[in-house]
KOLROGU-758237 format. One record per residue (C-alpha): residue number from 1; residue in one letter; x, y, z. Coordinates in nm, 3 decimals. Each point is the difference from the previous one (the first is absolute). Example, Ala and Ser with C-alpha at 12.3 -4.5 7.8 and 13.67 -1.06 7.14 Angstrom:
REM residues 2
+-----+------+---------+---------+---------+
:  nr : rest :    east :   north :      up :
+-----+------+---------+---------+---------+
:   1 :    A :   1.230 :  -0.450 :   0.780 :
:   2 :    S :   0.137 :   0.344 :  -0.066 :
+-----+------+---------+---------+---------+
END
This chain:
REM residues 119
+-----+------+---------+---------+---------+
:  nr : rest :    east :   north :      up :
+-----+------+---------+---------+---------+
:   1 :    H :  -0.479 :   1.435 :  -1.977 :
:   2 :    T :  -0.321 :   0.095 :  -0.170 :
:   3 :    S :   0.034 :   0.369 :   0.070 :
:   4 :    T :   0.245 :   0.244 :   0.077 :
:   5 :    V :   0.294 :  -0.063 :   0.227 :
:   6 :    T :  -0.037 :   0.235 :   0.322 :
:   7 :    A :   0.271 :  -0.107 :   0.222 :
:   8 :    M :   0.306 :  -0.238 :   0.021 :
:   9 :    C :   0.249 :  -0.107 :   0.219 :
:  10 :    T :   0.263 :  -0.252 :   0.095 :
:  11 :    S :   0.065 :  -0.199 :   0.289 :
:  12 :    D :   0.305 :   0.041 :   0.227 :
:  13 :    S :   0.163 :  -0.330 :  -0.094 :
:  14 :    R :  -0.065 :   0.116 :  -0.356 :
:  15 :    Q :  -0.165 :  -0.319 :  -0.084 :
:  16 :    K :  -0.336 :   0.085 :  -0.050 :
:  17 :    V :  -0.182 :   0.317 :  -0.185 :
:  18 :    A :  -0.337 :   0.108 :   0.077 :
:  19 :    S :  -0.222 :   0.190 :  -0.252 :
:  20 :    S :  -0.360 :   0.142 :   0.004 :
:  21 :    D :  -0.257 :   0.151 :  -0.180 :
:  22 :    A :  -0.362 :   0.124 :   0.073 :
:  23 :    K :  -0.160 :  -0.369 :   0.087 :
:  24 :    A :   0.335 :  -0.225 :   0.110 :
:  25 :    I :   0.359 :  -0.028 :   0.116 :
:  26 :    I :   0.206 :  -0.238 :  -0.158 :
:  27 :    V :   0.317 :  -0.145 :   0.202 :
:  28 :    W :   0.289 :  -0.120 :  -0.271 :
:  29 :    D :   0.285 :  -0.197 :   0.020 :
:  30 :    S :   0.287 :   0.230 :  -0.090 :
:  31 :    T :   0.212 :  -0.234 :  -0.176 :
:  32 :    T :  -0.231 :  -0.204 :  -0.201 :
:  33 :    C :  -0.280 :   0.275 :  -0.035 :
:  34 :    D :  -0.257 :  -0.290 :   0.085 :
:  35 :    Q :  -0.309 :   0.114 :   0.196 :
:  36 :    I :   0.009 :  -0.127 :   0.362 :
:  37 :    Q :  -0.328 :   0.129 :   0.120 :
:  38 :    V :  -0.280 :   0.237 :  -0.091 :
:  39 :    L :  -0.145 :   0.182 :   0.268 :
:  40 :    A :  -0.352 :   0.122 :  -0.039 :
:  41 :    D :  -0.281 :   0.133 :   0.233 :
:  42 :    K :  -0.303 :   0.151 :  -0.156 :
:  43 :    R :  -0.008 :   0.272 :   0.280 :
:  44 :    Q :   0.328 :   0.135 :  -0.127 :
:  45 :    R :   0.025 :   0.269 :  -0.279 :
:  46 :    G :   0.271 :   0.201 :  -0.160 :
:  47 :    V :   0.313 :  -0.164 :   0.193 :
:  48 :    F :   0.242 :   0.284 :  -0.011 :
:  49 :    L :   0.268 :  -0.105 :   0.261 :
:  50 :    I :   0.128 :  -0.363 :   0.084 :
:  51 :    S :   0.290 :  -0.103 :   0.217 :
:  52 :    F :   0.153 :  -0.345 :   0.121 :
:  53 :    S :   0.106 :  -0.083 :   0.341 :
:  54 :    S :   0.366 :  -0.066 :   0.043 :
:  55 :    H :  -0.012 :  -0.380 :  -0.017 :
:  56 :    D :  -0.245 :   0.009 :  -0.312 :
:  57 :    E :  -0.266 :  -0.155 :   0.273 :
:  58 :    M :  -0.241 :   0.273 :  -0.040 :
:  59 :    L :  -0.144 :   0.252 :  -0.276 :
:  60 :    V :  -0.160 :   0.317 :   0.097 :
:  61 :    A :  -0.217 :   0.214 :  -0.245 :
:  62 :    V :  -0.168 :   0.356 :   0.050 :
:  63 :    C :  -0.301 :  -0.001 :  -0.228 :
:  64 :    A :  -0.256 :   0.282 :  -0.109 :
:  65 :    S :  -0.341 :  -0.092 :   0.136 :
:  66 :    D :  -0.154 :   0.310 :  -0.159 :
:  67 :    E :   0.070 :   0.346 :  -0.016 :
:  68 :    Q :  -0.010 :   0.066 :   0.382 :
:  69 :    T :   0.123 :  -0.309 :   0.168 :
:  70 :    Q :   0.319 :  -0.227 :  -0.031 :
:  71 :    T :   0.044 :  -0.366 :   0.091 :
:  72 :    I :   0.292 :  -0.229 :   0.110 :
:  73 :    C :   0.034 :  -0.353 :  -0.075 :
:  74 :    I :   0.270 :  -0.257 :   0.102 :
:  75 :    W :   0.032 :  -0.326 :  -0.123 :
:  76 :    R :   0.214 :  -0.288 :   0.135 :
:  77 :    L :   0.217 :  -0.116 :  -0.303 :
:  78 :    H :   0.183 :  -0.336 :   0.119 :
:  79 :    L :  -0.357 :  -0.149 :   0.100 :
:  80 :    G :  -0.181 :   0.108 :  -0.366 :
:  81 :    D :  -0.308 :   0.137 :   0.150 :
:  82 :    S :  -0.266 :   0.095 :  -0.208 :
:  83 :    E :  -0.132 :   0.258 :   0.246 :
:  84 :    P :   0.170 :   0.310 :   0.168 :
:  85 :    L :   0.147 :  -0.067 :   0.322 :
:  86 :    L :  -0.166 :   0.337 :   0.082 :
:  87 :    F :  -0.226 :   0.254 :  -0.227 :
:  88 :    Q :  -0.022 :   0.324 :   0.230 :
:  89 :    T :  -0.152 :   0.312 :  -0.112 :
:  90 :    L :   0.150 :   0.314 :   0.103 :
:  91 :    P :  -0.209 :   0.282 :   0.128 :
:  92 :    A :  -0.071 :   0.266 :  -0.241 :
:  93 :    G :   0.188 :   0.330 :   0.046 :
:  94 :    D :   0.242 :   0.235 :  -0.141 :
:  95 :    E :   0.280 :  -0.232 :   0.022 :
:  96 :    R :   0.095 :  -0.237 :  -0.259 :
:  97 :    V :   0.254 :  -0.316 :   0.040 :
:  98 :    H :   0.262 :   0.064 :  -0.263 :
:  99 :    H :   0.251 :  -0.251 :   0.139 :
: 100 :    C :  -0.025 :  -0.327 :   0.176 :
: 101 :    T :   0.278 :  -0.237 :   0.098 :
: 102 :    F :   0.036 :  -0.274 :   0.270 :
: 103 :    T :   0.233 :   0.159 :   0.290 :
: 104 :    S :   0.141 :  -0.316 :   0.154 :
: 105 :    S :   0.161 :  -0.306 :  -0.135 :
: 106 :    S :  -0.274 :  -0.193 :   0.212 :
: 107 :    S :  -0.264 :   0.126 :  -0.265 :
: 108 :    K :  -0.219 :   0.075 :   0.297 :
: 109 :    Q :   0.017 :   0.389 :  -0.005 :
: 110 :    L :  -0.134 :   0.194 :  -0.297 :
: 111 :    G :   0.139 :   0.364 :  -0.070 :
: 112 :    L :  -0.295 :   0.253 :  -0.175 :
: 113 :    F :   0.104 :   0.320 :  -0.128 :
: 114 :    T :  -0.219 :   0.285 :  -0.058 :
: 115 :    L :  -0.015 :   0.316 :  -0.172 :
: 116 :    S :  -0.302 :   0.255 :   0.082 :
: 117 :    E :  -0.154 :   0.178 :  -0.281 :
: 118 :    E :   0.183 :   0.322 :   0.095 :
: 119 :    G :   0.354 :  -0.152 :  -0.038 :
+-----+------+---------+---------+---------+
END
């Protein structure tokens, strides 16, 4: 990484580890420590949450677009896509995403957990 690591996660299989900084997410082989893939999109800034899907097929990231908005990026890992499958800006408001996870084994449902500023 070229700056401070802001998030890290392991896949369910424990074969992959992902780490992020302000500009990129790096997917690593957990046994060899080799880089498998670098995920970056010029629109993403300040990645602070990352999570693998259950079969290591996809990775979701929650990024800070600016002080008011957050974005969700989803990448397909097996295809080696250089562009995110989904890049979605969340509406600005009092609620911020504090946890994200794929909620089914088919990698088709995503759970976003928010907290309001009031708690």
